C-alpha positions as CSV (number, residue, x, y, z in Angstrom):
1,M,8.8,-20.6,7.0
2,K,7.9,-21.8,10.3
3,I,7.9,-19.2,13.2
4,T,8.4,-20.8,16.7
5,K,9.0,-17.6,18.7
6,V,7.3,-14.4,18.4
7,Y,9.6,-12.3,20.6
8,T,13.4,-12.4,20.6
9,R,14.5,-9.6,22.9
10,T,17.0,-8.3,20.3
11,G,15.0,-5.2,19.6
12,D,14.6,-4.1,23.3
13,K,17.3,-1.4,22.7
14,G,15.8,0.3,19.7
15,T,17.3,-1.7,16.9
16,T,16.0,-4.2,14.5
17,A,17.5,-6.6,12.1
18,L,17.1,-6.4,8.4
19,V,17.0,-9.2,5.8
20,G,20.3,-10.7,6.1
21,G,20.9,-9.8,9.7
22,D,22.2,-6.2,9.5
23,R,21.0,-4.2,12.5
24,V,19.7,-0.7,12.3
25,S,17.6,1.9,14.4
26,K,14.0,1.3,14.6
27,A,13.8,5.1,13.4
28,D,16.0,4.3,10.4
29,K,14.3,5.6,7.1
30,R,14.3,1.9,5.9
31,I,12.1,0.8,8.9
32,E,9.7,3.9,8.4
33,A,9.3,2.9,4.8
34,Y,8.5,-0.8,5.2
35,G,6.7,-0.2,8.4
36,T,4.3,2.1,6.5
37,I,3.9,-0.7,3.9
38,D,3.0,-3.0,6.8
39,E,0.6,-0.3,8.1
40,L,-1.0,-0.2,4.7
41,S,-1.4,-4.0,4.2
42,S,-3.2,-4.1,7.7
43,L,-5.5,-1.3,6.5
44,L,-6.3,-3.4,3.4
45,G,-6.9,-6.4,5.5
46,L,-9.5,-4.4,7.4
47,L,-10.9,-3.1,4.2
48,A,-11.2,-6.7,2.8
49,A,-12.8,-8.0,6.1
50,N,-15.6,-5.4,5.5
51,M,-16.2,-6.0,1.7
52,E,-18.9,-7.9,0.3
53,N,-17.7,-8.2,-3.4
54,T,-15.5,-11.2,-3.6
55,D,-13.5,-10.1,-6.7
56,D,-12.4,-6.9,-4.8
57,I,-11.6,-9.0,-1.7
58,K,-9.3,-11.2,-4.0
59,M,-7.8,-8.1,-5.6
60,L,-7.0,-6.7,-2.0
61,Q,-5.5,-10.0,-1.0
62,R,-3.2,-10.1,-4.1
63,V,-2.2,-6.4,-3.4
64,Q,-1.3,-7.5,0.0
65,N,0.8,-10.4,-1.1
66,T,2.6,-7.9,-3.5
67,L,3.1,-5.4,-0.7
68,F,4.8,-8.2,1.2
69,C,7.3,-8.3,-1.6
70,V,7.9,-4.6,-1.6
71,G,8.3,-4.7,2.3
72,T,10.9,-7.4,1.8
73,Q,12.7,-5.4,-0.8
74,L,12.8,-2.2,1.5
75,A,14.0,-4.5,4.4
76,T,17.1,-5.7,2.3
77,N,20.3,-3.7,2.2
78,T,21.5,-4.7,-1.2
79,E,25.0,-3.4,-0.4
80,T,25.4,-6.2,2.0
81,T,22.8,-8.8,1.3
82,Q,21.5,-10.3,-1.9
83,M,17.8,-9.7,-2.7
84,P,16.0,-12.8,-1.9
85,P,14.0,-14.3,-4.7
86,S,10.7,-14.1,-2.7
87,A,11.0,-10.3,-2.9
88,I,10.9,-10.0,-6.6
89,F,7.6,-9.5,-8.2
90,S,6.5,-9.3,-11.8
91,E,5.7,-6.0,-13.7
92,E,2.5,-7.9,-14.4
93,E,1.4,-6.8,-10.9
94,I,1.6,-3.0,-11.8
95,K,-0.1,-3.8,-15.1
96,M,-2.9,-5.7,-13.4
97,L,-3.5,-2.5,-11.1
98,E,-3.6,-0.5,-14.2
99,K,-6.0,-2.8,-16.0
100,E,-8.2,-2.7,-12.8
101,I,-8.2,1.1,-12.7
102,D,-9.2,1.4,-16.3
103,K,-11.9,-1.1,-15.8
104,I,-13.4,0.6,-12.7
105,V,-13.0,4.3,-14.2
106,G,-14.9,3.0,-17.4
107,M,-18.0,1.9,-15.2
108,L,-18.2,5.3,-13.3
109,P,-19.8,8.6,-14.1
110,Q,-17.1,11.2,-14.9
111,Q,-15.7,13.1,-11.9
112,M,-16.8,16.6,-11.6
113,G,-14.5,18.0,-9.1
114,F,-12.4,17.2,-6.0
115,I,-14.0,14.4,-4.0
116,L,-14.3,14.6,-0.2
117,P,-13.3,11.3,1.1
118,G,-16.3,9.4,2.6
119,G,-19.6,7.9,1.7
120,S,-20.0,4.3,2.8
121,Q,-17.7,2.9,5.6
122,Q,-15.9,0.6,3.1
123,A,-15.2,3.6,0.7
124,A,-14.0,5.7,3.6
125,M,-11.6,3.0,4.5
126,A,-10.4,2.9,1.1
127,H,-9.7,6.5,1.2
128,V,-7.8,6.1,4.4
129,A,-5.8,3.3,3.0
130,R,-5.1,5.5,-0.1
131,T,-3.6,8.3,2.1
132,V,-1.5,5.8,4.0
133,C,-0.3,4.5,0.6
134,R,0.6,7.9,-0.4
135,R,2.6,8.2,2.8
136,A,4.3,5.0,2.1
137,E,5.4,6.2,-1.2
138,R,6.8,9.5,0.3
139,R,8.8,7.4,2.9
140,M,10.0,5.3,0.1
141,V,11.1,8.2,-2.0
142,D,12.8,9.7,1.1
143,M,14.7,6.4,1.6
144,A,15.5,6.2,-2.2
145,A,17.6,9.5,-1.8
146,E,20.1,7.5,0.3
147,Q,19.6,3.8,-0.4
148,Q,18.3,1.7,-3.3
149,V,14.6,1.2,-4.0
150,T,13.4,-0.4,-7.1
151,T,11.6,1.3,-9.6
152,E,8.9,-1.5,-9.6
153,A,8.3,-1.2,-5.9
154,L,7.9,2.6,-6.3
155,T,5.7,2.3,-9.3
156,F,3.4,-0.3,-7.7
157,V,2.8,1.8,-4.6
158,N,2.1,4.8,-6.8
159,R,-0.5,2.8,-8.8
160,L,-1.9,1.3,-5.9
161,S,-3.0,4.7,-4.5
162,D,-4.7,5.3,-7.8
163,Y,-6.6,1.9,-7.5
164,L,-7.7,2.8,-3.9
165,F,-9.2,6.1,-5.1
166,V,-11.1,4.5,-7.9
167,L,-12.2,1.6,-5.5
168,A,-13.6,4.0,-2.9
169,K,-15.6,5.6,-5.9
170,K,-16.7,2.1,-7.1
171,I,-17.9,1.2,-3.6
172,N,-20.0,4.3,-3.2
173,S,-21.3,3.8,-6.7
174,E,-22.4,0.2,-6.0
175,K,-24.1,1.3,-2.8
176,G,-26.0,4.1,-4.8
177,L,-24.1,6.8,-2.9
178,K,-23.3,10.0,-4.7
179,E,-19.8,11.5,-4.2
180,K,-19.5,14.8,-2.1
181,Y,-17.5,17.4,-4.0
182,W,-15.3,20.0,-2.5
183,Q,-16.9,23.3,-2.1
184,N,-14.6,26.2,-1.9
185,T,-15.3,27.8,1.6
186,C,-11.8,29.5,1.5
187,K,-13.1,32.6,-0.4
């Protein structure tokens, strides 16, 4: 798809177009959901730009591509518009995340408590992305109470937050950094 113009002026009064042309408020739950997916994808791009491991970079870019499909699904009101074929992704994307999570968990020491986000800069970015991913999931669940959200999209985003958690642990482990565990100071 060739983009010839960045601004259209059609959103100047607080509305935006969905896939298919329906206009909704920019504060609509649907916009909150796919806007948070876009925010997450941007954070993953930042994380990938700061990574050294090419396999991890490739994985993050693959995830970004799938998130674009998720965003397209969220931007399509299926009551008025047929879901575009480009929005459909295979369940293999979910299985790929699960396989990667299992692989990473298998190479890490056993977790001994609640981990404080941090460590290296890249691991901290993965933790920030994880929390934005959880917010995206909450936005999607909120939207699903009123509008259709596919099970695949919800499952992918749920699994993605798990992947980002173990990725942060992997990054710290590869850098020789020990996780910092929560110490209950609320006694």
